[in-house]
TIVODREN-728394 format. One line per field, with one value per residue (C-alpha): residue number from 1; residue in three letters; chain; x, y, z. Coordinates in pm, 1 decimal, always signed. Layout:
N
pos <- [NUM, ...];
code <- [ALA, ...];
unit <- [A, ...];
u <- [X, ...];
v <- [Y, ...];
w <- [Z, ...];
% end
This chain:
209
pos <- [1, 2, 3, 4, 5, 6, 7, 8, 9, 10, 11, 12, 13, 14, 15, 16, 17, 18, 19, 20, 21, 22, 23, 24, 25, 26, 27, 28, 29, 30, 31, 32, 33, 34, 35, 36, 37, 38, 39, 40, 41, 42, 43, 44, 45, 46, 47, 48, 49, 50, 51, 52, 53, 54, 55, 56, 57, 58, 59, 60, 61, 62, 63, 64, 65, 66, 67, 68, 69, 70, 71, 72, 73, 74, 75, 76, 77, 78, 79, 80, 81, 82, 83, 84, 85, 86, 87, 88, 89, 90, 91, 92, 93, 94, 95, 96, 97, 98, 99, 100, 101, 102, 103, 104, 105, 106, 107, 108, 109, 110, 111, 112, 113, 114, 115, 116, 117, 118, 119, 120, 121, 122, 123, 124, 125, 126, 127, 128, 129, 130, 131, 132, 133, 134, 135, 136, 137, 138, 139, 140, 141, 142, 143, 144, 145, 146, 147, 148, 149, 150, 151, 152, 153, 154, 155, 156, 157, 158, 159, 160, 161, 162, 163, 164, 165, 166, 167, 168, 169, 170, 171, 172, 173, 174, 175, 176, 177, 178, 179, 180, 181, 182, 183, 184, 185, 186, 187, 188, 189, 190, 191, 192, 193, 194, 195, 196, 197, 198, 199, 200, 201, 202, 203, 204, 205, 206, 207, 208, 209];
code <- [MET, PHE, PRO, LEU, ASP, ILE, LEU, LEU, THR, TYR, LEU, ALA, ALA, CYS, LEU, LEU, VAL, VAL, LEU, ALA, PRO, GLY, PRO, ASP, ASN, ILE, LEU, ALA, ILE, SER, ARG, GLY, LEU, SER, GLN, GLY, ARG, ALA, ALA, ALA, CYS, LEU, SER, SER, ALA, GLY, ALA, GLY, LEU, GLY, ILE, MET, PHE, HIS, THR, VAL, ALA, ALA, ALA, LEU, GLY, LEU, SER, LEU, VAL, ILE, GLN, ALA, SER, PRO, VAL, ALA, PHE, TRP, VAL, VAL, LYS, ALA, ALA, GLY, GLY, LEU, TYR, LEU, LEU, TRP, LEU, GLY, TYR, ARG, ALA, LEU, ALA, SER, ARG, ASP, MET, ILE, SER, PHE, VAL, PRO, SER, SER, HIS, GLN, PRO, LEU, ARG, LYS, VAL, PHE, LEU, THR, GLY, LEU, LEU, SER, ASN, VAL, LEU, ASN, PRO, LYS, PRO, GLY, LEU, PHE, VAL, LEU, ALA, PHE, LEU, PRO, GLN, PHE, VAL, ASN, ALA, GLY, ARG, GLY, SER, VAL, THR, VAL, GLN, MET, LEU, VAL, TYR, GLY, ALA, ILE, PHE, ALA, VAL, MET, THR, ALA, VAL, ILE, PHE, SER, ILE, LEU, GLY, ASN, TRP, ALA, SER, LYS, LEU, SER, LEU, TRP, LEU, GLN, ARG, HIS, PRO, ARG, VAL, GLY, THR, GLY, LEU, ASN, VAL, GLY, ALA, GLY, LEU, THR, PHE, ILE, ALA, SER, GLY, LEU, SER, VAL, LEU, ALA, LEU, LYS, GLN, ARG, ALA];
unit <- [A, A, A, A, A, A, A, A, A, A, A, A, A, A, A, A, A, A, A, A, A, A, A, A, A, A, A, A, A, A, A, A, A, A, A, A, A, A, A, A, A, A, A, A, A, A, A, A, A, A, A, A, A, A, A, A, A, A, A, A, A, A, A, A, A, A, A, A, A, A, A, A, A, A, A, A, A, A, A, A, A, A, A, A, A, A, A, A, A, A, A, A, A, A, A, A, A, A, A, A, A, A, A, A, A, A, A, A, A, A, A, A, A, A, A, A, A, A, A, A, A, A, A, A, A, A, A, A, A, A, A, A, A, A, A, A, A, A, A, A, A, A, A, A, A, A, A, A, A, A, A, A, A, A, A, A, A, A, A, A, A, A, A, A, A, A, A, A, A, A, A, A, A, A, A, A, A, A, A, A, A, A, A, A, A, A, A, A, A, A, A, A, A, A, A, A, A, A, A, A, A, A, A, A, A, A, A, A, A];
u <- [+19740.2, +19898.5, +19698.5, +19911.0, +19683.0, +19694.5, +20065.8, +20132.1, +19928.0, +20109.7, +20447.3, +20351.0, +20210.7, +20531.9, +20753.7, +20598.0, +20613.6, +20973.2, +21065.9, +20878.1, +21144.1, +21185.5, +21466.3, +21551.8, +21633.1, +21799.9, +22008.7, +22110.3, +22181.6, +22416.5, +22601.5, +22659.7, +22774.7, +23024.7, +23136.0, +23057.5, +22870.2, +22917.8, +22803.6, +22496.7, +22400.9, +22431.1, +22220.7, +21966.6, +21972.9, +21911.0, +21617.4, +21476.7, +21519.2, +21357.3, +21040.4, +21038.5, +21062.4, +20736.1, +20574.1, +20652.4, +20513.7, +20205.6, +20159.8, +20180.1, +19943.1, +20207.9, +20144.3, +19780.6, +19875.7, +20103.0, +19792.4, +19561.2, +19794.3, +19848.4, +20175.4, +20321.7, +20233.6, +20389.9, +20719.6, +20770.2, +20659.3, +20906.7, +21195.8, +21156.9, +21107.0, +21391.2, +21624.7, +21536.6, +21577.2, +21931.2, +22033.5, +21934.5, +22104.2, +22416.5, +22399.7, +22363.2, +22601.9, +22889.5, +22818.3, +22975.3, +22685.0, +22802.4, +23196.4, +23490.9, +23745.9, +23836.1, +23858.5, +23493.2, +23366.3, +23152.3, +23232.3, +23011.1, +22856.0, +22727.9, +22613.3, +22390.1, +22257.6, +22168.7, +21981.7, +21797.8, +21730.4, +21593.2, +21331.2, +21253.4, +21229.6, +20998.2, +20644.2, +20520.6, +20642.3, +20467.4, +20142.3, +20196.5, +20240.3, +19945.9, +19706.9, +19880.8, +19945.7, +19583.3, +19454.4, +19618.9, +19538.7, +19243.4, +19150.2, +18989.5, +19313.2, +19500.5, +19672.4, +19657.0, +19973.4, +20161.5, +20024.5, +20129.6, +20473.7, +20529.4, +20405.6, +20614.0, +20932.5, +20851.8, +20816.0, +21135.3, +21338.3, +21229.7, +21322.8, +21660.5, +21722.6, +21602.7, +21779.5, +22106.8, +22050.9, +21999.4, +22299.8, +22507.1, +22405.2, +22491.5, +22854.7, +22930.9, +22892.9, +23131.2, +23429.3, +23248.7, +23126.7, +23482.6, +23572.4, +23253.7, +23267.1, +22982.9, +22747.7, +22846.8, +22756.1, +22432.3, +22350.1, +22424.9, +22211.0, +21919.7, +21963.5, +21968.8, +21654.4, +21481.6, +21554.6, +21430.6, +21115.3, +21061.6, +21124.1, +20888.3, +20615.7, +20669.1, +20637.7, +20310.0, +20144.0, +19835.8, +19706.0, +19417.4, +19094.9];
v <- [+8518.0, +8485.9, +8668.5, +8758.7, +8578.5, +8244.4, +8294.6, +8328.1, +8034.2, +7830.4, +7929.4, +7841.5, +7503.7, +7439.8, +7536.1, +7264.4, +6993.1, +7073.5, +7069.9, +6755.8, +6452.6, +6246.6, +6071.1, +6390.6, +6619.2, +6337.8, +6278.6, +6636.7, +6661.1, +6348.2, +6487.4, +6808.2, +6601.2, +6384.6, +6598.9, +6958.2, +7259.4, +7181.8, +6840.2, +6931.5, +7215.0, +6978.8, +6715.4, +6969.9, +7104.0, +6746.7, +6709.5, +7042.1, +6962.6, +6622.2, +6817.2, +7029.8, +6704.5, +6596.6, +6941.0, +6934.4, +6572.3, +6674.2, +7002.9, +6781.1, +6505.3, +6229.5, +6168.6, +6112.4, +5871.3, +5677.5, +5685.5, +5541.6, +5273.7, +4983.0, +4878.9, +5242.4, +5303.0, +4968.5, +5004.2, +5348.2, +5228.8, +4943.3, +5145.1, +5423.2, +5172.8, +4936.3, +5251.2, +5371.5, +5023.3, +4999.4, +5341.4, +5210.9, +4888.3, +5071.6, +5289.0, +5003.7, +4768.8, +5020.7, +5290.3, +5536.2, +5760.2, +5971.2, +5929.6, +6158.0, +5933.1, +6104.0, +5781.8, +5727.7, +6055.2, +6031.0, +6241.0, +6560.2, +6458.4, +6126.3, +6337.1, +6541.6, +6238.2, +6059.7, +6356.3, +6384.0, +6017.6, +5961.0, +6213.4, +6137.4, +5749.6, +5816.4, +5824.8, +5979.5, +6336.9, +6295.8, +6206.0, +6474.3, +6740.8, +6620.2, +6643.7, +6962.0, +7202.6, +7210.8, +7327.2, +7658.1, +7684.4, +7862.8, +7838.0, +8196.2, +8355.3, +8239.8, +7924.2, +7623.5, +7480.8, +7811.5, +7834.7, +7475.8, +7522.3, +7850.4, +7697.6, +7380.8, +7607.4, +7786.1, +7457.1, +7320.5, +7649.0, +7626.9, +7255.6, +7324.9, +7630.2, +7506.7, +7162.6, +7341.2, +7547.4, +7216.6, +7056.4, +7367.5, +7363.1, +7011.9, +7036.5, +7261.2, +6941.8, +6733.3, +6823.3, +6716.5, +6401.1, +6305.8, +6276.8, +6079.9, +5797.1, +5611.9, +5893.6, +5881.4, +5503.1, +5559.5, +5844.9, +5589.1, +5331.6, +5580.7, +5710.5, +5357.9, +5270.1, +5583.6, +5496.2, +5138.1, +5244.3, +5512.0, +5213.4, +4994.2, +5272.5, +5344.5, +4974.1, +4967.8, +5259.1, +5173.9, +5308.7, +5543.6, +5450.7];
w <- [+7520.1, +7878.1, +8139.4, +8427.3, +8694.3, +8477.9, +8426.2, +8802.1, +8885.4, +8635.8, +8754.9, +9107.8, +9000.1, +8804.5, +9093.4, +9321.2, +9040.3, +8981.5, +9362.3, +9409.4, +9475.1, +9141.1, +8949.2, +8751.2, +9035.9, +9209.0, +8909.4, +8901.4, +9274.3, +9243.8, +8965.6, +9158.6, +9458.1, +9253.3, +8962.8, +9050.8, +8904.9, +8521.9, +8554.9, +8755.0, +8508.4, +8209.3, +8370.9, +8438.0, +8102.2, +7968.0, +8189.3, +8093.8, +7694.4, +7794.5, +7910.4, +7587.5, +7390.0, +7562.2, +7512.8, +7139.6, +7114.4, +7302.7, +7101.6, +6778.3, +6891.5, +6933.9, +7306.7, +7203.0, +6951.1, +7212.3, +7455.9, +7175.5, +7059.7, +7303.8, +7111.3, +7098.6, +7475.7, +7574.5, +7387.3, +7547.0, +7879.7, +7862.9, +7723.6, +7999.6, +8270.3, +8180.9, +8134.9, +8499.0, +8637.8, +8449.3, +8632.3, +8963.4, +8918.0, +8824.4, +9121.3, +9351.8, +9190.1, +9115.8, +9381.7, +9142.3, +9063.1, +9343.9, +9336.0, +9407.4, +9228.8, +8906.4, +8710.7, +8797.6, +8667.3, +8368.2, +8055.5, +8052.8, +7724.0, +7899.3, +8199.1, +7965.8, +7752.0, +8079.1, +8208.9, +7866.3, +7829.5, +8172.2, +8085.8, +7713.1, +7767.2, +8069.7, +7956.3, +8284.5, +8206.3, +7862.6, +8034.5, +8292.7, +8028.3, +7841.5, +8136.4, +8292.1, +8012.6, +7881.9, +8202.7, +8140.5, +7763.7, +7623.8, +7278.1, +7293.4, +7377.9, +7048.8, +6898.6, +7127.3, +6963.8, +7056.4, +7412.0, +7462.6, +7340.7, +7547.7, +7862.2, +7807.6, +7755.5, +8075.3, +8251.2, +8085.9, +8167.9, +8527.8, +8545.7, +8415.6, +8644.7, +8968.8, +8912.9, +8838.5, +9166.3, +9352.5, +9192.1, +9256.3, +9621.3, +9651.7, +9488.0, +9793.2, +10018.7, +9813.5, +10043.3, +10328.0, +10181.0, +10072.8, +10445.3, +10510.5, +10256.9, +10421.9, +10365.7, +9998.3, +9991.4, +10142.5, +9901.7, +9608.2, +9767.4, +9805.6, +9456.8, +9326.9, +9515.3, +9383.4, +9031.5, +9070.7, +9241.3, +8945.2, +8685.3, +8846.3, +8865.8, +8499.8, +8412.9, +8625.5, +8437.3, +8278.7, +7952.1, +7980.0, +7811.9];
% end
């Protein structure tokens, strides 16, 4: 069902996609910088679970329904775009997305939920999964649904693991950043602008015919 050559090609493609800069990996890195390894891993796990959510939705045909329904597509797009804009606004206004003040740290449960919702409420990963996974699926190799779920699970696990590695690496810079607060401020601004740009790009998405 999963030929080695196809699987290796898929893994290489997933690696490039996961490493591409985006709000999810920036969120994981920011958690690592401000709150350490546990927060980075939980944010990454939330992002991976969000990928799995979109995979299950695609496998069950829900993504196709959202694409076909203008109202459903608009609702999902508005929710995702506004949520990313809100995260960007918070990062710019409070400058506490990357904070080394204990009172500013977020509960780990909230860190996980933010990582999850930033992905689940973003229709772009759903559309990407719907366009990306079928390229590696072949009905002649068995159940299309099973293939979609397995490929999606691989993508989700790679997302969680690689984001965790990036976040853990970033956590090692926290002591240096505590001695250079201006750099921390700049990182908050950069993260805020990234989220705002991502939110605007989501709101600008057009429904496929």
